[in-house]
N, C-alpha and C positions, 0 to 999 in steps of 0.2 A: 469361525473364530474372529475373522475380521469384522463381521457384522456385530458380534458381542462386544469387540473391543471398542468399536464406534459407539455402540449404545452406552457403554459404561463412562466413556469419556465425555459424551454429551449430557448424560445424567449428572455427571459431577459438576457441570457447568450450570449455574443458577439460571433458570428460565427468565428471560428478560422481555421487556416491553419497548416497542418503538413508537413512532407517532401513531401507529395503528394499535387497536386494542387486542386483536386475536393473535394466538400464537400458532405457529406451524406444528403439526403432530410431533415432529422430530425434537421440539424443545428449542429450536432455532427461531429467533424473532422474525415476526412478518417482515417481508421486505419493505423498505421505504424507497419509493420510486424517485429517482432524481429529477424526472421532468414528468410530472403528473399530466395526463391527457386533459385536454380542453372539453368544453361543452360538446364538440363534434366527435368526441372519442378518439380522435386521431393522435398518433404519437407525438408528443411535443419536443422530443429530444432533437437538438440541432442536427441537421444532415441525416435524419433517420431514413433508413433504406427501406423500412416496412413498418408493420405494427404488431409483430410477434414478440414472444419473449426475449429473443436474442436481440432485439432492437431496443430494449427498455432497461437501461442501467439502473442499478439499485444499490442500496446499502443496508446492511443488517446492524441494528443497534444493540450491543451487548451491554447492558447496564448493571453494574454489580449491586447485589442487595445491600451490602455494606461498604460505604465508600471510605477510603483512606485519603482521598485527594480529589480536587475538582479538575485535575488534568484528564485529558481525553486523547485518544490516539486513533487516527484514520489508518486502518490497516490495508495495504494494497498488495494482494498476492501477485506472483509472477505467472508466467507462462508464455514468454515470448512474444507477447502481443498477438497470440494466436488462441490461447485458452487462458482460464484463470484457475490457479490452483488453490481453489477456495477452502479446501480441507485443511491440510497440514501448513499452509501459508496464510490462511485466514481465520476460520472458526478456532483452530487449535491456538492460535495466537491470542485471539479474544479471551479464550479460557485462561491463558497464562497471565494475561492482564487483569482479568476480573478477579482471580484468586488474590491479587495483591490490592483489590479495592479500586482499580482504574477502569474507566469506562472505554470501550472499544467500538468502533464502527467499521465492519468488514465491507469493502467495496467490490462489487462485481460490475466491472466496467466493459465498454464495448471494444471488441477485438476484431481480428480479420473476419469478414472482408472490410470492416471499418478501418480507416487509416486516419492519420493525423489530420485535423487536430482532435478527433472524436474522443479518444481516450483521456487527453488532457483536459478536455472541456468537462468529462464526467469527473475527473479528480477535483476540478476547481469548484464544480457544482456541489460535490459532497461536502467539501469544506465551507462553502457558502451555507448549506443547509444545516450543518452542525452548529455553526455560529449563530445562524438566524434562530434556531430553537434551543440555544444553550441553555436558557432557563428551564425549559421543559425537561432537558436531558440532566440538568443539574451539573453541567459542566462550566468552566471558566472560558469564555470566548478568547481570552488571551493566552490560553494554555493548551491549545490543541496541536499536537504533534502529527507527523506521518511516520509510517513504518512500511518500508517497501522491500520486496524481495525481488531479486533478479530483474526482469523487465519491469516489475512493480516498483524496484528501486529507481529505475529510470524515470517512471511517472512521478514518484515521490520526490526525486531530486529536481524534477522540472518545476513541480510545485514550489519547492524550497528556493530555487534560484530564479524563477521567471514569473512567479505571481504579480500581477500587476503590469507585465509586459504584454504587448500584443502577441497573441497565439499565431495568428495567421500573417504571413508577410505582406498580405493586401491590406491589412489594418493600417490606418493612418491617424493622425490627430483628429481629422475630421470625420473619420469612421472608426471609432474605438471598438474594443471588444464588447460583447453583450452584457457583461456583468462585471463587478468588481471581483478581484481575487485576493483574499487575505493570505498572506505568507504564513506557513505553519510556525509554530513556536520552537520546534526542533524536528531533527530528522533522524531516523534510525534506517540504515541502508545495509541489507544482508546480501552478500555476494551481488552487488547491483550492477545493472548494465547502466553505464554513464555516457559513453561516447556513441555517436552514430557515424563516425567517420572511420573508414577501414584504414589499417588492418585491426585496430583496436576494437571496433564495434563487434557486438555479437550479431553476426550476419543475419540470422533468422529474425531477430527482433527488429533490426534495421529494415529488412525487406517487408515485414508485415506491417510496420508503423508507417514507412515512407514510400514503399513500392520498389519495384525493381531497379529504377533508375532516378533516385532523387537528386534534386539539384545540389550542387556543392554548398551554396549558401543555406539550404535547409538543413542539411546534414550537419553543417557546422553550428547553426543555430540551436540545434538540438543535442549538441555535445556539451554536456552541463559542466565539464571541467572548465570551460571557457566562460561560464556564466556565473561563477563565484564572485561575490563582492563583500564587502566589509560588513554588509547587512544580512548576508546569508546566515540562516539559523544554526545554532550549535548542532554538530553532527556526530553520530556514533557509526562506525563502520565495522562489518565483520565479513571475512572472505577467507578462502584457502588459496595458499600459493600456487598450487598445481590444478587450480580449477580447469576441468576439462571442457567447459562450455563457454564461460565468459572470461576473457583474460583479466588476470590480476591488475594489469595496468589500469583498468577502469577504476578501481578502488585507490590504487596508489596515486594516479593523477589527480583525483578528485581531493584527497587528502592533502596532497602538496598544495593545491589550489587554496584549499581552507587555511592551511598554515600561513601561506603567502599573505592571505588577507586577514590574518589574525583572528579568524573565527575559531572558537573553542571546538576542538575536534579530538576524537579518540579513534584510533585504528587497530584492530586486532586481527592479524594474519596468522593462520595456522599453517604449519608444515604438513599439508594434507592435500589430498586430490578429491574434491567433491563439489557438487553443484546441486542445489536444490533441496537440501535436507531440512530446512525450516528450523525448528529448535534443536534438531539434531539429537534427539533423545536416545536413539538406538546406536549412535556412534560415539563411543566413549571419549575418544580424543577430542571431539568437537562438542560434547554435551555440556562443557564448561562455559561456553559463551554467553548463554542466557544470564548467568550469574554476574558475568562481567558487565552486561547491560544493566542488570538491576543495580550495581554498584554505581554505574554512571548516572542513572536516573535519580538515585539518591543524591549523589554528589552535586547534581545540577539544581536539585531542589524541586523536581517534578513529582516526586513521591516522598513522604516523610520517612526517616529511618526505622520508624516503628511499624510501618505498614506491614500487613501479613506477608509471610515469605512466600516466594514463587512455588509452584508444585514441583516435584521431583521430576527428573527426566522420564519421559514416557514414549512409547512408540508413536509413529506419525499416524495421523488420520489419512484416509485416502485423499489423493488430490482432488477429487470432486466427491461430493456428499450425495448419495443416492436419494432421489426425492426432490432435489432442488432443481430449479430451471432458472435460465438467465443467460446473458450474453456469454459469458465464459464457459458455458457448459460443454463437457466432453466426457468421454467414457472412462477417464481417470488413468489412462495408460498413455504414456509419451510416445 
């Protein structure tokens, strides 16, 4: 039954092309490698630990057949910086966006044993490539947002608050980062990890990203409630009050920082205990949150009011989709 449900959901999503011409048999676009290999065939990703699929971050470009807008969204699944929940927090999100005529790019980024700054570099590179190829993708380079879940919300909020800043504490004015990073136009953060300082931090994400004993300076630098400025992009947040995995303080503190800096922000906290439900289609009390997001996207002008409606609530895809390979691959069970 699970395989049939997956097939139906994937077939309902229009097969889409990326920079490559071929489609995968599943109907998912061929991966766009973020760091293509050079003439020597070696992995060009900075800090690569090997040359296998797990060492090659990529994104999947889901481009709707009929556009309602030139807005695009870089979708960043969660997984505690240990895995990438590319099914229900990636491919399924792309389908939700595509139904409304919005282009989506699903990121499969490097996770453990990779640590900071590799995942953040992958996010920056993905934004760079979408912007660089905006004309080919048919998107407005000034209207590229990010949508992150859980640890993917930490990566997304890092892009939204720290693009243009040195990633590594060793970078200086005379030794700048390797490429420019363009701040996303808006952020959508679902039950996000925001802080890397205990006790507020999600301990697992902190350990996988920063190691067992990170310096206080690095943990503070990556606690994004302290990185909000007046130029931080408008932000939509969704969380549950009794989240058993990531303390609600992550969302609350980030929202307070946004308000303090007069950044347009909307926070929806549900009186519920859940973490990791994606669009939450099978949880009736939470299944309303995507429509609140739709209203926000319309209100902010990212999609027109007459854009096609989103699909009705649906059961989640598996956390990992069988047949895919990549840095975040796992057996789909937490």
